[in-house]
C-alpha positions in Angstrom: -75.3 43.4 -190.0 -79.0 44.1 -188.5 -80.8 41.4 -186.3 -83.0 40.2 -189.2 -80.1 39.4 -191.3 -78.1 37.7 -188.3 -81.3 35.4 -187.4 -81.9 34.5 -191.2 -78.0 33.6 -191.5 -78.3 31.2 -188.4 -81.4 29.5 -189.8 -79.6 28.9 -193.1 -76.9 27.6 -191.3 -78.7 25.4 -188.6 -79.3 21.7 -189.4 -83.2 21.4 -190.8 -84.6 19.8 -187.4 -83.3 22.9 -185.2 -85.3 25.7 -186.9 -87.5 26.2 -184.1 -84.9 26.0 -181.6 -83.0 28.7 -183.5 -85.9 30.9 -183.4 -86.8 30.1 -179.7 -83.3 31.0 -178.7 -83.3 34.2 -180.6 -86.9 35.3 -179.1 -85.8 34.3 -175.8 -82.5 36.5 -175.9 -84.3 39.4 -177.5 -87.6 39.6 -175.7 -87.5 37.3 -172.7 -89.7 34.7 -174.5 -90.4 31.7 -172.2 -92.2 29.5 -175.0 -92.2 29.1 -178.4 -94.5 26.5 -180.4 -94.7 26.0 -184.2 -97.7 24.4 -185.8 -98.3 23.1 -189.1 -101.7 23.0 -191.0 -102.9 19.4 -191.7 -103.6 17.9 -195.2 -107.3 18.2 -194.4 -107.1 21.9 -193.4 -108.9 21.0 -190.2 -106.3 20.8 -187.3 -102.8 22.7 -186.7 -100.4 19.8 -185.5 -97.3 20.7 -183.3 -93.9 20.3 -184.8 -92.7 17.9 -181.9 -89.7 16.3 -183.5 -91.2 12.9 -182.9 -91.8 13.4 -179.1 -95.0 11.3 -178.4 -95.7 13.6 -175.6 -95.8 16.8 -177.7 -98.7 19.0 -177.6 -102.0 17.6 -179.0 -103.3 19.1 -182.3 -105.6 22.3 -182.2 -108.6 23.0 -184.5 -108.3 25.5 -187.2 -111.7 26.7 -186.7 -111.9 27.1 -182.7 -108.7 28.0 -181.4 -106.5 31.2 -180.7 -104.0 29.5 -183.3 -106.5 28.9 -185.6 -107.8 32.6 -185.4 -104.5 33.7 -186.4 -104.3 31.2 -189.1 -107.8 31.8 -190.6 -107.6 35.8 -190.3 -103.7 35.7 -191.3 -103.1 38.4 -188.7 -101.6 38.1 -185.1 -103.9 37.1 -182.2 -103.0 38.0 -178.6 -104.1 36.1 -175.7 -103.0 35.5 -172.3 -100.9 32.2 -171.0 -101.6 30.1 -168.3 -99.4 32.2 -166.0 -99.1 36.1 -165.9 -97.9 36.0 -169.3 -98.9 36.8 -173.0 -99.0 34.7 -176.0 -98.9 36.0 -179.5 -100.2 33.8 -182.1 -98.7 34.6 -185.6 -99.6 33.2 -189.1 -96.5 31.6 -190.9 -97.1 32.0 -194.7 -94.8 32.2 -197.6 -96.1 33.7 -200.9 -99.8 33.3 -199.9 -99.3 29.5 -198.9 -100.4 29.2 -195.5 -98.1 26.9 -193.7 -99.3 27.0 -190.2 -98.7 29.2 -187.0 -96.0 30.4 -184.5 -96.8 31.1 -180.8 -94.7 33.1 -178.7 -94.9 33.2 -175.0 -94.1 36.8 -173.8 -93.6 38.4 -170.1 -96.2 41.3 -169.2 -93.2 43.6 -169.2 -93.3 44.0 -172.8 -95.9 45.8 -175.3 -96.6 42.8 -177.8 -98.2 45.1 -180.4 -95.0 46.9 -180.8 -93.2 43.9 -181.5 -95.6 42.5 -184.2 -93.7 43.9 -187.1 -90.4 42.2 -185.8 -92.2 38.7 -184.9 -93.9 38.8 -188.4 -90.5 39.6 -190.1 -89.4 36.3 -188.3 -92.0 34.2 -189.1 -91.5 35.0 -192.9 -87.9 34.0 -192.4 -88.8 30.8 -190.5 -91.3 29.8 -193.4 -89.0 30.4 -196.0 -86.5 28.0 -194.3 -89.1 25.5 -193.7 -89.9 25.3 -197.3 -85.9 24.7 -198.2 -85.6 22.1 -195.2 -88.4 20.1 -196.4 -86.0 18.8 -199.1 -83.8 17.1 -196.3 -86.0 16.1 -193.4 -89.3 14.9 -192.9 -90.1 16.8 -189.6 -92.3 19.3 -191.0 -94.2 17.0 -193.4 -94.9 14.6 -190.8 -96.4 17.5 -188.7 -99.0 18.0 -191.2 -100.7 14.6 -191.1 -103.2 14.1 -188.7 -103.4 10.4 -189.5 -101.5 8.1 -191.9 -101.7 8.9 -195.6 -102.7 6.2 -198.2 -99.6 5.5 -200.8 -101.7 6.8 -203.6 -102.5 9.9 -201.5 -98.6 10.2 -200.3 -98.0 10.3 -204.4 -100.6 12.8 -205.2 -99.7 15.3 -202.5 -96.0 15.1 -203.7 -97.4 16.4 -207.3 -99.1 19.6 -205.6 -97.1 22.9 -205.9 -98.9 24.1 -202.6 -102.3 25.0 -201.6 -102.7 28.9 -202.4 -100.3 31.5 -204.1 -100.5 35.1 -203.9 -99.0 37.8 -206.4 -100.2 41.3 -206.9 -102.2 40.4 -210.2 -103.9 37.0 -208.9 -104.7 34.9 -205.7 -105.0 31.0 -206.2 -106.3 28.6 -203.7 -107.1 25.0 -204.1 -108.0 21.7 -202.1 -108.4 18.2 -202.1 -110.6 16.1 -200.4 -110.6 13.0 -199.0 -107.3 14.4 -197.9 -105.7 11.3 -196.7 -106.9 9.0 -199.3 -106.9 10.5 -202.9 -108.1 8.8 -205.7 -107.0 10.6 -209.0 -107.5 14.3 -208.9 -104.5 16.8 -208.8 -103.9 20.3 -210.0 -100.8 22.6 -210.6 -99.9 26.3 -211.2 -97.0 28.2 -212.5 -96.5 32.0 -212.5 -94.0 33.7 -214.7 -93.2 37.1 -215.6 -96.1 36.7 -218.5 -98.5 34.2 -217.7 -100.3 32.4 -214.8 -100.9 28.7 -215.8 -103.3 26.5 -214.0 -104.2 22.9 -214.7 -106.9 20.6 -213.2 -106.6 16.9 -213.7 -108.6 13.9 -212.9 -107.1 10.5 -213.6 -109.7 7.6 -214.0 -109.7 4.8 -211.7 -108.7 4.5 -207.9 -105.9 4.0 -205.7 -102.3 3.4 -207.2 -103.5 3.2 -210.8 -105.2 6.6 -210.7 -102.3 8.1 -208.9 -99.5 6.7 -211.0 -101.8 7.7 -214.2 -102.2 11.2 -212.8 -98.3 11.4 -212.1 -97.6 10.7 -215.7 -100.0 13.3 -216.8 -99.0 16.0 -214.4 -95.4 15.6 -215.2 -95.9 15.3 -219.0 -97.9 18.8 -218.6 -94.9 20.3 -216.9 -92.5 19.0 -219.3 -94.3 20.5 -222.1 -95.0 23.8 -220.5 -91.3 24.1 -219.8 -90.4 23.1 -223.4 -92.2 26.4 -224.0 -95.2 25.0 -225.7 -98.4 26.6 -226.1 -101.3 25.5 -224.4 -102.8 23.3 -227.0 -99.0 22.0 -227.6 -99.0 21.0 -223.9 -102.2 19.2 -224.0 -100.9 17.2 -227.2 -97.8 16.1 -225.5 -99.6 15.0 -222.4 -101.9 13.2 -224.4 -99.2 11.5 -226.4 -97.3 10.5 -223.2 -100.5 9.0 -221.6 -101.3 7.2 -224.9 -97.9 5.8 -225.4 -98.0 4.2 -221.8 -101.6 3.0 -221.7 -102.6 2.7 -225.4 -106.2 4.0 -224.7 -107.2 1.6 -221.7 -106.8 4.7 -219.1 -107.3 8.6 -219.7 -107.2 11.8 -217.9 -109.8 14.5 -217.8 -108.0 17.9 -217.8 -108.7 21.8 -217.9 -106.0 23.9 -218.6 -106.1 27.8 -218.4 -103.4 30.2 -219.2 -103.8 33.8 -217.9 -101.9 36.9 -219.7 -101.2 38.8 -216.4 -100.7 41.9 -218.3 -104.4 42.0 -220.1 -106.6 39.1 -218.3 -106.8 37.4 -221.5 -107.4 33.8 -220.9 -106.6 30.8 -223.0 -108.2 27.4 -222.2 -108.3 23.8 -223.3 -111.1 21.9 -221.9 -110.3 17.8 -222.4 -112.6 16.5 -219.8 -114.7 16.9 -216.5 -113.2 19.7 -214.5 -116.1 22.5 -214.8 -115.5 26.5 -214.3 -117.8 28.9 -212.8 -117.3 32.6 -212.6 -118.6 35.4 -209.9 -118.8 38.8 -211.5 -119.7 42.0 -209.5 -120.0 40.2 -206.1 -123.1 38.4 -206.8 -123.9 37.1 -210.4 -122.3 33.5 -210.8 -122.3 32.0 -214.5 -120.9 28.8 -215.6 -118.2 29.2 -218.1 -118.5 26.4 -220.9 -116.2 25.4 -223.6 -116.4 22.8 -226.6 -115.6 19.6 -224.7 -112.5 17.9 -226.3 -111.4 14.1 -225.6 -109.5 13.5 -222.4 -105.7 12.7 -222.7 -104.7 9.5 -223.8 -108.1 8.3 -225.0 -106.9 8.1 -228.8 -103.7 8.4 -230.6 -102.9 11.7 -232.3 -106.0 13.8 -230.7 -105.6 17.3 -232.0 -106.4 20.2 -229.3 -107.5 23.6 -229.9 -107.5 26.5 -227.7 -110.6 28.6 -226.7 -110.4 32.2 -225.3 -112.3 34.6 -222.8 -111.3 37.4 -220.7 -111.1 38.0 -216.9 -112.1 41.4 -215.5 -110.6 43.0 -212.1 -112.4 41.5 -209.0 -113.6 38.2 -211.1 -113.6 35.2 -208.8 -113.3 31.9 -210.8 -114.1 28.4 -209.3 -112.9 25.3 -210.8 -114.7 22.1 -209.6 -113.9 18.5 -210.4 -116.9 16.0 -211.0 -116.5 14.9 -207.1 -117.9 18.1 -206.5 -120.5 19.1 -208.9 -121.9 15.5 -209.4 -122.3 14.7 -205.6 -126.1 14.0 -204.8 -128.0 15.3 -201.8 -130.8 13.5 -199.9 -133.5 14.4 -202.4 -131.0 13.5 -205.4 -130.2 16.9 -206.6 -126.6 17.3 -207.7 -124.5 19.8 -205.9 -123.4 21.7 -209.1 -127.2 22.3 -210.2 -127.6 25.1 -207.8 -125.8 24.9 -204.6 -122.5 25.4 -205.9 -123.4 28.9 -207.0 -125.0 29.7 -204.0 -121.9 28.7 -202.0 -119.7 30.7 -204.5 -121.7 33.8 -203.7 -122.1 33.2 -200.1 -118.4 33.0 -199.3 -117.7 36.1 -201.6 -115.9 37.7 -198.7 -113.5 35.0 -198.2 -109.9 35.2 -199.2 -109.5 33.0 -202.1 -107.2 30.4 -200.0 -110.1 29.6 -197.7 -112.9 29.4 -200.4 -112.0 25.7 -201.5 -112.2 24.4 -198.0 -115.5 26.4 -197.1 -117.0 25.1 -200.2 -116.0 21.3 -199.6 -117.1 22.2 -196.1 -120.5 22.8 -197.3 -120.6 20.0 -199.8 -120.1 17.6 -196.7 -123.3 19.0 -195.2 -125.2 18.5 -198.4 -124.1 14.9 -198.7 -125.0 14.6 -195.1 -123.8 11.1 -193.8 -122.8 9.8 -197.4 -118.9 9.3 -197.8 -117.5 10.9 -200.9 -117.6 8.3 -204.1 -114.8 10.2 -205.7 -112.1 13.0 -205.1 -113.6 16.3 -204.5 -111.2 19.2 -205.8 -111.7 22.9 -205.6 -109.7 25.4 -206.8 -110.5 29.3 -206.5 -108.8 32.1 -208.7 -109.2 35.8 -207.7 -108.3 38.0 -210.2 -107.1 41.5 -209.5 -105.1 42.4 -212.9 -102.4 45.0 -213.2 -103.2 48.6 -212.2 -102.6 50.1 -215.6 -104.9 48.0 -217.0 -107.8 48.0 -214.7 -110.3 50.8 -215.9 
């Protein structure tokens, strides 16, 4: 059995709260590492929080945008610095299937060449990341490390609905983010990638707080139930519509945009049932809004019939989906962000990977509204379409 396989076996056998200790012991034995620190990115994507096991005297958080750990996290590449003494510190990203979890910092003696160790260290980070995802079923340790402050109950429910914050496959990259991260109202998103399709949903339940969270949870799970039953996109919308109407009798509704991409061809099916809107960046500079026929939000009336519309994405297309909390936000002069500024932001951030675009756009949105607080959730999802090599001309 090789060393990596042996470590993976140790991690699988270890209690969830000891994963970092297992990695630290392995790194000390193999490379003489004298310090190992795991940090998780917080819900707001603004800081990296140390996994301290509840130690109140643990390391303070470090910013994502101005720290060695943040540099490794943002670039998704190892970053090497000098330690406090004569040693070296290697900061590495911990990322699973494109979902950026955090960083691992490893203190090494100067007698080793850190660059020669990078392939092994990255493999170890991947193994650790996989075990963290599994361990979160059994421990709150890593979930707690993602919190810069306490979540409202509604936000707790909303975050539990989400599949992650980014996903990468050869055909596509997806990234999404929600603000305000610690007090969400009713926005949510979901994705699923099979052998044939990538399916996305962006939902916005009416209301605030617990009412919005309960409504959105019902709609999101109804959509998943319909998707897993093998229904087409219109059928998924219809079943979810019936579920929401049966519960609320038209007194509450959910706006949703459903998209299903055929991975082999780039053909896209869409059901637009409400407020989320879609923009496309093509050729690196040209931004256009992709419009659909507006259909009724889920749950507004009984027995609503939904129909699918179609368009096609090309390799190197970038799609940006925004909730009304983004494009309806007004600046100091009263102009809405979606009128012109959103398109400018999409073009300006064209070199960023899809996982970083939502946070970058929402950061610009915060500057646009100046001191005014968000009046609604702001949700951004970014999709980079690569296509399959045999279909790209």
